N, C-alpha and C positions, 0 to 999 in steps of 0.2 A: 368131503369135509373131514379134516383130521384135527381132533381136539389137541390143543397145545397146553392149556392150563385152565383152571377153573377156580373161582373164588366166590364167596358170599360175604356181604357186608351187612351190618345192622340196618334196620329199617330207616328210611329217610323221612324227615318231617314232611307231612303233606302227601305222602304216598297213600293211595286208597287202602284202607284196612291195615295200614302200617306194615304191609308185607315186606320182607327182606328183598333186596335186589340181588339177583344171581347173574354173574358175568362169566362168560366163557371165551377164551382166546383160542382161535382156531385158524387153520388155513382156509383161504377162500376157494370157491368152486365157481364154475361158469354159471351155475344156477343163482349165484349171489349178484350177478351183474345188475338186474333191475333194482335191487336194494342199494347197491353201490351208486347207481345213477341217481337215485333219490337223494342220497347223502351229498353227492357232488352238486346237485342242483341247489340244495339248501345252503351249501357252503360257498357257492359261486365258483366252483372249480371248472376247468375246461375239458375234462376227459370225455371221450366218446365211448360208445359201446365197443368199438373196434380197439380203442386204447386198452380197455379192460381185458378184452380177449387176448391181445398181444402180450400184455404183461403176465397174464395167467399161463400163456404158452411158453414164454421165455423163462419165467422163474416161478413155477407153481409152488415150490416150497418157500418162496419169499413173499408170498401174498397172504396177509393176515387180516382177520376181522375180529371184532369184539362184539359178541352178542350180549345184550342185556334183556333178561326176561324173554329170550328166544327171538329178539329183534336185532338185526345188524345195526349197530350204532357208531362204529368206527372202522376205518380201514388203514392199513399201512402196507407199503410194498418196498422191497429191496431187490434190486437187480444188479448183478455183478457184470460189468462190461469189461471184457479183456481183449 
């Protein structure tokens, strides 16, 4: 996991204890596949675990995740095909 950026925003209404939300943008690792699979299920995407492994192998520096309070909440990938 390679951090790319970090930010904190003010507390959101309704958050327990009014705690601020901390976000970190980072590259994904193979250990993120289970969390990425949970996200794809929730969104109705069609990726398989093998798809995630392949994109991580093909473009490891093009696979990003956003952590919110230490939980993976978003992914994005960019693969250059030449």
